[in-house]
C-alpha positions as CSV (number, residue, x, y, z in Angstrom):
1,M,50.6,101.0,106.8
2,K,53.4,99.6,109.0
3,S,51.3,96.6,110.0
4,K,50.6,95.9,106.3
5,S,54.4,96.1,105.4
6,L,55.2,93.8,108.4
7,F,52.6,91.3,107.2
8,I,53.9,91.3,103.7
9,G,57.5,90.9,105.0
10,L,56.6,88.0,107.2
11,F,54.5,86.4,104.4
12,G,57.5,86.7,102.1
13,L,59.8,85.0,104.5
14,S,57.2,82.2,105.1
15,V,57.0,81.6,101.3
16,L,60.8,81.7,101.1
17,F,61.3,79.0,103.7
18,A,58.3,77.1,102.5
19,N,59.9,76.8,99.1
20,A,63.4,76.2,100.5
21,Q,62.9,72.5,100.2
22,N,63.3,71.5,103.8
23,V,65.1,68.2,103.8
24,Q,64.9,67.6,107.5
25,S,64.0,69.5,110.7
26,N,64.4,67.8,114.1
27,S,66.4,67.9,117.3
28,F,69.5,66.6,115.4
29,L,69.4,68.5,112.1
30,T,67.9,71.5,110.5
31,S,68.3,71.6,106.7
32,G,66.9,73.5,103.8
33,G,67.8,73.9,100.2
34,L,68.1,71.7,97.1
35,N,70.4,68.8,97.8
36,A,71.3,70.3,101.2
37,G,72.8,67.7,103.6
38,S,70.5,65.4,105.6
39,G,73.1,63.5,107.7
40,G,75.7,64.0,110.4
41,A,76.0,63.0,114.0
42,G,73.7,65.6,115.3
43,Q,73.3,69.3,116.1
44,N,73.9,70.4,112.5
45,T,72.2,73.2,110.4
46,Y,72.5,73.3,106.7
47,Y,70.8,76.0,104.5
48,G,71.6,76.5,100.8
49,Y,72.0,74.6,97.6
50,E,74.2,71.5,98.5
51,A,75.2,73.0,101.8
52,G,76.7,70.2,104.0
53,M,75.6,67.8,101.3
54,T,78.1,65.0,102.1
55,N,78.4,65.4,105.8
56,T,77.4,62.1,107.4
57,L,79.7,62.1,110.5
58,G,80.1,65.7,111.6
59,N,78.2,67.4,114.4
60,H,77.6,70.9,115.8
61,N,78.1,72.5,112.3
62,T,76.3,75.4,110.8
63,F,76.6,75.8,107.0
64,I,74.5,78.6,105.4
65,G,75.0,79.4,101.7
66,N,75.1,77.6,98.4
67,F,77.8,74.9,98.5
68,S,78.9,75.9,102.0
69,G,80.5,73.1,103.9
70,K,79.6,70.7,101.0
71,Y,82.3,68.2,101.6
72,N,82.9,68.7,105.4
73,A,82.7,65.7,107.6
74,N,83.9,67.0,110.9
75,W,82.6,69.0,113.9
76,G,82.3,72.5,115.3
77,N,82.4,74.5,112.0
78,T,80.4,77.6,111.1
79,F,80.5,78.4,107.4
80,L,78.4,81.4,106.2
81,G,78.4,82.4,102.5
82,S,78.4,80.8,99.1
83,Y,81.2,78.3,98.8
84,A,82.4,79.1,102.3
85,G,84.4,76.1,103.4
86,Q,83.1,74.1,100.5
87,S,86.2,71.8,100.1
88,N,87.1,71.7,103.8
89,S,86.6,68.0,104.3
90,S,88.5,67.3,107.5
91,G,88.8,70.7,109.2
92,F,87.1,71.4,112.5
93,A,86.4,74.3,114.9
94,N,86.5,76.8,112.0
95,T,84.5,79.9,111.4
96,F,84.4,81.1,107.7
97,V,82.3,84.1,106.7
98,G,82.1,85.4,103.2
99,I,82.0,84.1,99.6
100,A,84.5,81.2,99.3
101,A,86.0,82.0,102.7
102,G,88.1,79.1,103.7
103,D,87.4,77.3,100.5
104,E,90.0,74.7,99.2
105,T,91.4,74.3,102.7
106,N,91.5,71.6,105.3
107,G,92.9,73.4,108.3
108,H,91.3,73.6,111.7
109,S,90.7,76.2,114.5
110,N,90.7,79.1,112.0
111,T,88.5,82.3,111.7
112,Y,88.3,83.8,108.3
113,V,86.0,86.7,107.6
114,G,85.8,88.3,104.1
115,A,85.3,87.1,100.6
116,Y,88.0,84.6,99.6
117,S,89.7,85.1,103.0
118,G,91.9,82.1,103.8
119,Y,91.4,80.6,100.4
120,L,93.9,77.8,99.8
121,N,95.4,78.1,103.3
122,N,95.6,74.6,104.9
123,D,97.1,75.5,108.2
124,T,95.7,76.1,111.7
125,H,95.0,78.6,114.5
126,S,94.8,81.7,112.2
127,T,92.5,84.7,112.1
128,F,92.0,86.5,108.8
129,L,89.8,89.6,108.5
130,G,89.2,91.3,105.2
131,L,88.7,90.7,101.5
132,E,91.2,88.1,100.3
133,S,93.1,88.3,103.6
134,G,95.4,85.2,103.9
135,N,94.4,84.3,100.3
136,N,96.8,81.7,98.8
137,S,99.0,81.8,102.0
138,S,100.6,79.1,104.0
139,G,101.5,78.8,107.7
140,G,99.5,78.8,110.9
141,Y,99.1,80.9,114.0
142,N,98.8,84.1,111.9
143,V,96.6,87.2,112.3
144,Y,96.0,89.2,109.1
145,V,93.7,92.2,109.2
146,G,92.9,94.3,106.1
147,A,92.0,93.6,102.5
148,G,94.6,91.3,101.0
149,A,96.6,91.3,104.2
150,G,99.0,88.3,104.2
151,E,98.0,87.4,100.7
152,G,100.6,85.0,99.2
153,T,102.6,85.0,102.5
154,I,104.6,82.0,103.7
155,G,105.2,81.9,107.4
156,E,103.9,81.4,110.9
157,G,103.2,83.5,114.0
158,N,102.8,86.8,112.1
159,V,100.5,89.7,112.8
160,F,99.8,92.0,109.8
161,L,97.6,95.1,109.9
162,G,96.6,97.1,106.8
163,I,95.7,96.8,103.1
164,R,97.9,94.1,101.6
165,S,100.2,94.2,104.6
166,G,103.0,91.6,104.5
167,F,102.0,90.9,100.9
168,S,103.8,87.9,99.4
169,Q,106.5,87.7,102.1
170,T,108.4,84.7,103.4
171,I,108.7,85.5,107.1
172,D,108.0,84.1,110.6
173,G,107.1,85.9,113.8
174,A,106.7,89.4,112.3
175,F,104.5,92.3,113.2
176,I,103.8,94.6,110.3
177,V,101.6,97.7,109.9
178,E,101.4,99.1,106.4
179,N,99.2,100.0,103.5
180,Y,101.2,98.2,100.8
181,N,102.5,100.4,98.0
182,Y,104.4,98.8,95.1
183,S,106.8,101.8,94.7
184,Q,107.5,102.2,98.4
185,P,107.1,98.9,100.2
186,N,108.6,100.0,103.5
187,P,106.1,99.3,106.3
188,L,105.1,102.0,108.7
189,I,106.0,99.7,111.6
190,K,107.8,96.4,111.5
191,G,108.7,94.2,114.5
192,E,110.1,90.8,115.4
193,F,108.5,88.9,118.2
194,A,111.5,86.6,118.8
195,T,114.0,89.5,119.2
196,G,111.7,92.3,120.5
197,K,113.0,94.6,117.7
198,V,110.8,97.3,116.4
199,G,111.4,99.6,113.4
200,I,109.7,102.6,111.8
201,N,109.9,102.9,108.0
202,V,112.5,100.1,107.8
203,T,112.5,96.7,106.1
204,D,115.5,95.1,107.9
205,F,117.3,95.5,111.2
206,P,121.0,96.3,110.7
207,S,123.6,94.5,112.9
208,T,126.2,97.2,112.5
209,A,126.4,100.9,112.1
210,G,129.8,101.7,110.6
211,S,132.1,99.6,112.7
212,V,129.7,99.6,115.7
213,D,127.8,96.4,116.7
214,V,124.2,97.3,117.0
215,S,122.8,93.8,116.9
216,G,121.5,94.2,120.4
217,Y,119.5,97.4,119.7
218,K,115.7,97.1,119.8
219,F,114.4,100.3,118.1
220,F,115.2,101.5,114.6
221,V,113.9,104.6,112.8
222,K,114.5,105.7,109.2
223,G,114.3,109.4,109.2
224,G,114.2,112.0,112.0
225,L,112.9,111.5,115.5
226,L,111.2,114.3,117.5
227,A,110.4,113.9,121.1
228,E,109.5,116.2,124.0
229,E,111.7,114.3,126.3
230,I,114.1,111.3,126.2
231,R,115.6,109.6,129.2
232,V,118.8,107.6,128.7
233,A,120.0,105.2,131.3
234,T,123.8,105.6,131.5
235,T,126.8,105.9,133.8
236,W,128.1,109.3,134.7
237,A,131.5,111.1,135.0
238,D,131.9,111.8,138.7
239,Y,135.0,109.6,138.6
240,V,136.8,112.8,137.5
241,F,136.5,114.0,141.1
242,E,138.0,110.9,142.7
243,E,141.5,111.2,144.0
244,S,142.7,108.3,141.8
245,Y,141.7,110.1,138.6
246,K,144.7,111.4,136.7
247,L,143.8,114.8,135.4
248,P,145.9,115.5,132.3
249,S,147.9,118.7,132.4
250,L,146.9,121.5,130.0
251,K,150.2,121.0,128.2
252,E,149.2,117.3,127.6
253,V,145.8,118.5,126.4
254,E,147.4,121.0,124.0
255,Q,149.8,118.4,122.7
256,H,147.0,115.9,122.1
257,I,144.9,118.5,120.2
258,A,148.0,119.3,118.1
259,E,148.6,115.6,117.2
260,K,145.0,114.3,117.0
261,G,142.8,117.3,116.3
262,H,140.3,116.6,119.0
263,L,140.1,116.3,122.8
264,M,141.2,113.3,124.8
265,N,138.6,110.5,125.1
266,V,136.4,112.3,122.5
267,P,135.7,110.7,119.1
268,S,137.0,112.4,116.0
269,A,134.7,114.0,113.5
270,K,135.6,111.2,111.0
271,Q,134.7,108.5,113.6
272,V,131.4,110.2,114.4
273,E,130.5,110.5,110.7
274,Q,131.2,106.8,110.2
275,D,129.8,105.3,113.3
276,G,127.5,107.9,114.8
277,I,127.4,108.4,118.5
278,S,125.9,106.7,121.5
279,V,123.8,109.4,123.2
280,G,124.4,108.1,126.7
281,E,128.1,107.7,126.2
282,M,128.5,111.1,124.5
283,A,126.6,112.8,127.3
284,K,129.0,111.1,129.8
285,I,132.1,112.2,127.8
286,Q,130.8,115.8,127.6
287,Q,130.2,115.7,131.4
288,E,133.7,114.4,131.9
289,K,135.1,117.4,130.0
290,I,133.0,119.8,132.0
291,E,134.2,118.3,135.3
292,E,137.8,118.4,134.1
293,L,137.3,122.1,133.1
294,T,135.9,122.7,136.6
295,L,139.1,121.2,138.2
296,Y,141.3,123.4,135.9
297,I,139.3,126.5,136.9
298,I,139.6,125.6,140.6
299,E,143.3,125.0,140.3
300,Q,143.7,128.3,138.3
301,N,141.7,130.1,141.0
302,K,144.1,128.8,143.6
303,I,147.0,130.1,141.6
304,N,145.3,133.5,141.1
305,E,144.5,133.8,144.9
306,K,148.2,132.9,145.7
307,Q,149.5,135.4,143.2
308,A,147.1,138.1,144.6
309,E,148.4,137.4,148.1
310,E,152.0,137.7,146.9
311,L,151.2,141.0,145.0
312,K,149.7,142.3,148.2
313,E,152.8,141.5,150.2
314,L,155.1,143.0,147.6
315,R,153.0,146.2,147.5
316,E,153.2,146.5,151.3
317,M,157.0,146.0,151.1
318,V,157.3,148.7,148.5
319,Q,155.2,151.1,150.5
320,S,157.3,150.4,153.6
321,L,160.6,151.1,151.8
322,A,159.2,154.2,150.3
323,A,158.2,155.5,153.8
324,K,161.7,155.0,155.2
325,K,163.2,157.3,152.5
C-alpha cells in the first residue's frame, strides 16, 4: 500500500514538472513555468509564472513562485513565494520568503521572511521576520521580529521584538520589546543603543527628576521594583571618625532641628517628595548619623564613668567623716 502511494506521489510530481513548461535546463540556468525567465549571466533558477522573466544580466539567483523576481537583473537573490521580490530590479544579495515579501523594493543585503514583509522598504542590511514585518517602512540596518513589527516605521539601526512592536514610529537606534496595544502603547522594554539606556514600561527617558539631573542614569522603571539583593557602589561615612571631622554639639543639633525640622545634612521631607533620594547617598548619610551617634554615646559614657568615679570618692569621704564622729 505504501509503495503504491509512493508511486502515485512520484508520478504526480513527474506530471507536474513535465507540464511546468521547462524553458531551459542546463549548467547555467534551470527554468520552469509559463513565461519564466530564460536569460541571465549564469547559475540562475526560475520556477513559476513569469519568475525571473526579464533577468538577462543577473547570476546566482533563485526565484520560485509566480512573478517572483520578475524584474530583477542583479545577483545573489533568493525569492520564494508569489510576487516575492517581483519589482526588485536592482537589488542584490537579498532573501525574500513569503507572498509579496520584498515586493516594490530595490534594496540589497536584506532578509525578509513572511507575507508582505519588507514590502515597499527600499533600504539595506535589514532582517524582517513575520507577517507584514517592516511593511511600508524606511531605513536600513533594522531587525524586526513579529507580525507587523516595524510596520510604517521610519529609522535605522533598530531592533523590534513582538507583534507590531515599534509600530509607525520615527526613531533610530532603538531596542523595543512589546505586543503593541492601541490603548496602552508603552513597551515592555525600551532601550537606546547610542546612550545605553534601558527602560521598563516607559516611552521616554527623563533628564530630570524634580530638580535633580538624571540625564546620566541608564535604567528606568515605571512601577515598583522587587529584588532579592541590590548592590550599590558608593562612598562611606568613616570620615566621621577622622580627627579633622567637626562633630556638631548636641546643642547645635537641637537648634538645627528647631529651625529646619530635620537633621543636619539630611534632606527634608519636602525635598525627598520632590526629588526622590539617591539610594547610595542616603545610605551614606544614614551611616554618618549612626557614626555620629556612636561618638556621642562614647563621649557620654566617658562623662558617666567620670561621674561614677567622683560619686565613689564622695561616698568614701562621707563614710570617713561619719566614722570620725
